[in-house]
Structures are given as structure tokens and as C-alpha cells.
N, C-alpha and C positions, 0 to 999 in steps of 0.2 A: 530261260531264267527261272520259270516255274519249276521245271524238272530239276534244275540244280538246287533250288530251294527245298524241294521235297527230299532230295538226296541228303541235303544238309541236316534235315530233321530226322534222318535215319528211320524212315518209315519201314516197318517190318510187317510180315504177315500176322505175327502175334499182336502187335499194336493195332492193326486193322481189325482183327477179330475182337479185341476188347472194345474198340470204338463201335463196331457193329452191334455188339452185345448191349452197350450202353444206349445206343439209339433205339434198338429194338425194345429194350426194357422200359425206358423212360418216355419214349415218344411214339414209336410205331404201334405198340400194343394198344394205345388209347385212341388210335386213328380208326377211321372207317375202313372196312375191308377193301373197298376199291383203291384206297390210298396205299394200303399195305401191298396189294397186288401190283400196283403201278411201280412202287419203289423196288420191289423184288424183281419185276420184269426188266426195269431199267438197269439194275445191277447185273442181272444175267446177260443182258445185251452187251454191256460194257465188258464183262468177262469174256464173252465169245469174241468180241472185236479184238481185245488184247491177245487172246489165244491165237487167233488167226494171224495177227500181225507178228507175233513172236515166232510162229511157225514159218512165216515168209522171210523173216530176218533172224535166223538162228544165232547170229553173232551178238545180238543185242541182249545183254544181261538185264538192262533196265526194263524192257518189255516183259521179260519172264517174271521179274520181280513184281511188276505192277499187276500182272495176271494172277500171280499167287496172292497178292494183297487183296485183289477184288474178290477172289474165291473165299479168302478168310473173312472178308467183310460180310459176304452173303451168309456164311455159316454163323458168324456172330449175330447177325440180324435174327436168324432163326432161333439161336440159343436165347437171345434176349427176350423174344416174344414168348417162347415156351416158359422161361423162368418167371416172367411177369404173370403169366396165367397161373402157374403152380404156386406163386407167392400170394395169390389172392386169398383172403380169409373168408372161405365159403362156409358160413354157419348154417347148420341144419339142426333144428330143435326136435324134429320128429312129432311135434305137437303144435297146435295153433299158438302163436306167440302171446296173444292176449289172454290165454287161459293158463299159461305156465305160472306156477307158484314157487318153484324151487329148481335148482340145477345141481348136478354133481360133476365135479371135474378135478383134474390134477393141476397143482400149481406149477406153472412153467418158470417162475422166477420167485425171488424173495420179495416179501411185502415192501413197498416203497411208501414212506411217510409223506403225506400231503398236509394241507392246512387243516387246523383243528384237531391234530393228533390222529386223524383218520389215515387209512392206508389204501393203496390200490395194488391189485395183483392180477396177473393174467392167468386164466385157467383154460385148459383144453377140455372140452365137454366129453363126458362119458354118458350121462343120461339126463333127462329132464322129467319133471313131475308136474301134473295138473290134478291136484287132489290126490286120489288114490291111483290115478293112471300114470304109468311110467313108459318112457320111450327112449331109445338110444339117440344120442346126439353127437355131433361132430363140429369142429371149428373152435375158435378161440374167442373168449368173452372176458372183458375187463370187469372185475368185481371190486366194488368199493366196500371197505370193511370199517366198521365202527371202531372207535378208540379202545373200547374195552376188550376187543378181540385181537388187537394188534400184537401185544406182547406175547400172548399165548401162541399165536400163529407164527411169530418170529422164531420161537423155540422149536418149531417143527420144520419150517423152511421149505425150500424147493422140493418138489416130488410128493408132497402131501396130498392126499385125496380129501376133498372137503365137500360138505353139503351146505349150500347157501340158499336161504329162503328169501324170495323176492321176485319181482317181475322184471324181465329184460326189456330194455328200450333201445331203439335205434337212433343214434345221433345224426347230426347233419353231414358228417363225413362218411356215413354208411357203416359205422362200427357199432357192435352190440356191447352193451354194458348192463350191469345189475348192481343195485344198491342193496347189500345184504342186510335184511332185518335181523337175522340170526345166522350164526355160522357154527357148524359142527365138524370136527375132524373124524372122518370115516376110516381112514387108513394112514398109518405113519409112513414116511418116506423110506426108500430102500436104505440098507446099512451104509452104503458109500455116501449117500446124500446126507444121512444123519451125521456122519463123521465130518463132512464138509461144513454143515451148519454149526456143529459144536466148535469147530476151529474158529469160525467167524465170530460166534458169540464170545469165545474166550478172548479174541483180539479186541472186540468192542469193550469188554470189561477192563482189559488192561489199559486201554487208552482213555477209558472213561474218567471223568473228573479233572482232566487236564484241559487247560484253556486252549491249547493247540491240538488236543486229541482229535477233535472233529475234522480238522484239516488233514491230519495224518491219515485218518481212516478214509477220507475222500481221495487222497492222492495214492494211497497204497492198495485199497480194496474197492474204491468206487462207491463206498457207503457214505451217503450224504445226509443220513437221518440226523446225525449229531453235529452237522456243519452249521456254524452261525449263519442265520439267514441274511443278516446285514452284510457279512463278508461276501457271501455269494452274489449279492446285488452289486457290491463294489467291483467284484471281478467282472461281472457282466457289463457294467457301465464303462469299465476300463478296456473293454475288448480283450479280456484275458480269460474268458470262459473256457477256452480250449485247455487251459492249465488244469482245470478241475475235472475235465472229461478224460478218463483213462484212454491213452492212445499211444502213438509211436514214441513220443517224448518219454513217457513213464516207462515203457518197455525198454527203451534204449538205456535208461539209467539202470534198470534191473539187469539187463544183458551185460552192460559194462561192469557191473559189480560181480556178476557171475564169472565173466572172463578174467577179471583181476584176481579172483580167488582160485580159479581152476587152471588158468593157462600154464602157470609154471609147473605144477605137479603132473598135469595130464597132457600138456601140449595143446597147440591151437585147435586142431581138428577134433580131438577128443573132448576138449572143453566146450567147443561149439555144439557138439552132439548132446553132451550133458546139459548144456544151456537150453537147447531146444526141448528136452524132456522136462526140465524145471519150469520153463515158460508154459508148456502145455498144462502142467499141474496148477500153475498160477492162474491160468485162464479158467480152469475148472473151478478153482476156489472163488474167483471174482464173480463168475457168472457170464451170461451172454451179453457182451457189449460189442456192437459192430465195429467201432473204431479200434478197440483193443484186439479183436479177432483179426482185423486187417493187418495190424502191426505184427501179431504173432505169425500169421501166414507168411508175411514178407520175411520175417526172421528165419523161419524154417526153409523157405526158398533160398534165402541167403546162405544158409548152411549147405544146401545142395550145390550152390555155386562154388563154395569153398572146397567141396569134395569133388568138383569137376563135373557134376551131373548137369549143370545148367550154365549158360554163358553169363558172364558178369556184366550185365546191362541193366541198370536200374529201371528204365522204362519197360523193359521186357518183363522183369520180375513183377513190377506193379501191374502190368497188363494181365499176366498169368494169375496173380493173386485176385484181381477183380473177377476174372472169369470163374475161377474156382469158388470164390465166396458167393457170387451171385447165383451159381448153380446149386451149391450146397445149402445156402440159407437165403432163398429168394425173398422171403418176407422182410429180411433185414435191409434189403436194397432200397426200401422206401423210407427208412429212417433218416432223419436229418444228420445224425452223427456219422452214418455210413457215407452219405453223399459228401459232407464237408471233409471227412477224413481223406477220401480219394482226391477230391478237388485240391485240397491243400498240398498234398504230395505232388500232384501234377504241376501245380504252380511253383513249387520249390524246384522240381527237376527241370522245368522248361523256362518259365519266366524268371525265377530267382537266379538260376545259373546264367541266363543271358544278361540280366541286369548286373550281376557281379562281374561278368566278363567286360561289359561296357565301361564300368567304373573302376576297373582294376588299376591300382596305383594312385587313385584319387584320394584315398583315405587308408588308414592302417587296416591291415587285413583282418585282425581280430574283431574289428568293428564292422567293416564293410561286408564280410561274408554273412554273418547272421542277419544284418540289416537287409541285405539284398534278398536272402532267402525268405525272410519274414514278409517283405514287400510282395514277393511272388505268391506266397500263400494267401496274403490279404487280397490281392487282385483276383486270384482264381476263385476265392470263396465269397467275394463281395456281392455278387448277384444273388446267391442263395441266402446269405445273411440279411441282405437288404429286403428281399421279398418275404422272408420268414419272420424276422424280428423287427423290421421297420426302422432299424437304426444301425449305423456303422460307427465304430469307434477307432479311427486311424491312430489315436494315441497309443493303442495297444502295440503297434509296431515298435515304437520307441521304448515303452514301458517293459515290453517283453524282453528286451536286451538285458534288463536288470533282473526281472522277475524269474525268468527261466533258470539262470544260474543259482539264484537264491532258493528256488523250488528244488533244484537238484540237491543242494546242500541240505535242505530241510528233509527231503525224502531219505537221503543216506543217513542223516542224523537220526531220523525216526526208526529206521531199520536197526541201527546200532543200539538205540535206546531199548528197542524190543528185545534184542539179544542180551543186553545187560540186565533187563528186567527179570529174566529167568534166573539170573545170578544175584538178584536183589541189589544191583549196583546202578540201577537206572537213574537214581537221584542225581548222579554226576552230570547228566545231560538235561535235566529239567530246566535250569536257568538259561543255558544257551539256546535251547529250542523255544523257550518262551520269548526271549529277546528277538530271535529270528522271526517268530510268528508276528510279533508286534511291528517289526520293521516292514514285513510284507503287507500287513494290514494298513499301515500308514501310506505306503506307496500306492496301493490299490485305491485307497480313499482319495488321495490327492489327484491321481490320474483320472479317477472316475468323475471328477468335477469339470474336466475338459469337455466342452460341447462336442457331440458327435455329428454325423451326417444323417439327416432324415429326408433325403430326396426320394422321389418315387422309385419303385423297384426297377421299372424299365430304364429310367435314366442311369441308374447305378450299373445295370447290366451292360448297357451300351458303352458307357464311359470306361468300365473296367476291361471290356473286350477290346476297345480301341487302344487303350494304354498298353495292354498285354501284347497286342499285335505289333504296335510300334516298337516296343522293346525288342521283341524277337527279330523283326525285320532289320532294325538298326544294327543289332548284334551280328546278323548274317552279312549285312553290307560291310561292316567293319572287318569281319574275317575275310570276306572276298577281296577287299582292298589290300589286306595284308598278304594274301596269296599272290596278288599281282605284283606286289613290291618285292616279294621274296627273292627273285632272281637277281635283284640289284643290291641286296643286302650282303 
């Protein structure tokens, strides 16, 4: 029964490698060395046992597959532990921390506005100063910038070398930060970064002054500085924060638009390749966002499946994307957006599809499919959301059925508005976009008043795991009963 169930789940070596990487990255790395050694030794013992059994029974494909899966799991564990170690922000000032009066570093991101008009930016250290003494430094430090320096720094953007005066401090999470008393630009960013910043500033100016402009900038570029704070709170209370975080949904809209425009003149494969190039440029323009990078990675891997270079298996593509991203950018693996992005997609591909299969025919397909997939994503992310934010908003499952299509229309309308603005014809869409914005605001406001779930994190994790397992098991049993009845149909 168990073996048949594992077969039904289509366990593959790539999936096991991704599972091992996740376990090694998020759990094993933080365990004591004897625990790590014990897990590795047990995995090796299981691998050796399966290898011996498969050599004695050469006709058993299942034993060979499980042997390969165990080997992949062991490799994944090693990759995850190594990635977690390299992803640690190991800061070295080169001088005693209590004597440092200034740091010099390169901006790794664009300034993000926080309360009071101030901004925060992450810099990678180049050097530190203690009076007239200088020393080389390394690592990443969060720098808080005063309101008067924000606009000036925005015009330089990512890649700028700055000199910030102040004393670094270590917070309770073990991260270093510095409140800059004064900030000086030492070196302008490279030409390609200046071009990127100028494009972003131009888009901010174009959308500026519009009631709906802040939402358009958040949905198209991930810039939330101009987003109405009350609207952001409404989205959070409604369980719709994922709509404001650039991810697969936004990239899917962009990819669909690219395919619509290029498929007919170029053909499917050529338009997909051009789409991949455009999406890479788009990710460069937007900046480093783990959830968006995951979506872009999966799109590129999807193009490779279209070209026949990879098998068309969504779980395998997701597994490969996770392994590549965690190795390439291990520091991103600890961000909430990264974790939620992958968990949501796992929930859609496993729990959501199982729920849809269970309820097939019970409701119209155009309602059932998005509802089932949304429930799958909700269950998969409930534990992390509950432990991180302390509140779950199940109303977002229902509200999302309306808000996601409206957001799609709003995004496409904003892109068309931008194209028309270059021709001085954008006034034609001002009223429709304003009406659509107000409608979305009203829906978010009403659904945000529905009480959420504020149970303990452990209770939410256990309940979501039990419900997810029940859905998958019941769907498996349903399919098994259909297979038994098939000879009589």
C-alpha cells in the first residue's frame, strides 16, 4: 500500500534531491554535528541496503528507483547544508565594533521607504573607519537613512558607493545595522545601473499624481513607496498580500501578454525564447525579489521543456528551480517571500490538484479550479503565515477569486496606459483605471473586516498538515477505487 502510494506521488530522484536540499538548508544546518552525522549515516545505510537489494533482484525497477532517490536525497542534504553555510551573512569590520565611526559600502538594492519618510538600504562593506584609522570590511549591513538623504540617494540607486557616518549595532536576530548620521556618495553606479535607475525614475514620474499610480507601480515594478498605506493594510487583513508581492501571478500576466504579441509573427518557440529574454531584462529592472526570481527561473525552465531539453513535469521543474536558486542565491532562501513562494506552488501542484480531482463535477469548472488551487496554496502556507504574522485570513481564498482577475485587468490596463502615455493619449484610460482601483479598494476594505484566525502557530501547522494529508490520501483512494472498477466499465 505504501509503495503504491509513493509510486502514485511520482517520487523522482530530482524531487528527492530538492527535498534533501530543503531539509539540509532549513533544519540540519542548525542541528548539532552529532545529529547531522547520524542523519547522514542513516541515509547512507538505507542507500547501501537498497543497492544490495536491487543487485539481488535485478528485475525490480522500484528498488533501483528508490536507491537512486536515496542517493539524490543524500546529495541534496549536502547541498542544503553547504548552501546554508555560504548564505550566512558573516560580517567582518576589521576594527573593534565599538570604535567604528563610519562605513563605506556599495548599495545592493534601491532605497526602501519606511515610516517617517526615512529609508533603509543594504550595503556590502568595502571598508570601515575609526577616526583616522581605516580597515577593509566584508559582509552586508542594513543602513537607515534620514529623510533628507532619501531623494538624493534614489537618483543614484543600486550600485552606488556611499560613505555613512554612524556606529553599527547588532540586533536580537544577529544582523548588523547602522543609523546614518550623515551620508556621502563616494562613487556613482556603473552605466548599466544608472540606465536602470533612470528608467525606474521615469516610470515613477509618469505614474505620479494618479490616485491609482501607487498600486500600478507596486504591481508592475514592486515599488511600494507610493502605495497608499491604508490600502496595503486592507490587502493584508484580507489575506491578499500575495497580490502586492511580485511573483508568479504577475510574471504569468506579463508572459501571457508577450506570447499574445509575439506568437503569431514569430511562432511558439521563438516567442517563448524572446519572452525569456524580456523577462530577464524585466527582473533586472525590478531588482532582486526571491519570489519573482523563482517565477522567472521556472519560466526559463519551462521554455527548455518546450524546446525538448527537459521533461514536462511541473514538480520536477519546481524542484530544479529550487535547487538552482538556493545554490545561486543562498541568502534569499531565508526570506519569507522565498519560502512562501515555493510552499504556495507545492500546495497548488499537490494539494490543490488533489482537491480539484476530489470535487470534480460538484461545481462549475471555472469556479472549482481556482478555488481548489487557492485552497491548496492556503493550506501549504498556513503554518509559515501563522507563525510569522500571527493571523490567517481564510477570506482571501474567496476574495482572491474576484481580486486576481481584477488585478490582471488592472495590470494590463496600466501597461496599455503607459504605452499610450508616450503618445500623449493616456487620458483615455484614466477614468477606467480609477474606477477599477476604487472597486478593488472597496472589495479589499469589505473583506478585510471579516475576522481572521489567530490560533497558535503549532495548532495551525498541525491542522493544515492533517487537512493536506487527508485530501491527498482521499484523492489517492478515489483513484485506486476507479482503477479497480475500470475492468467492469
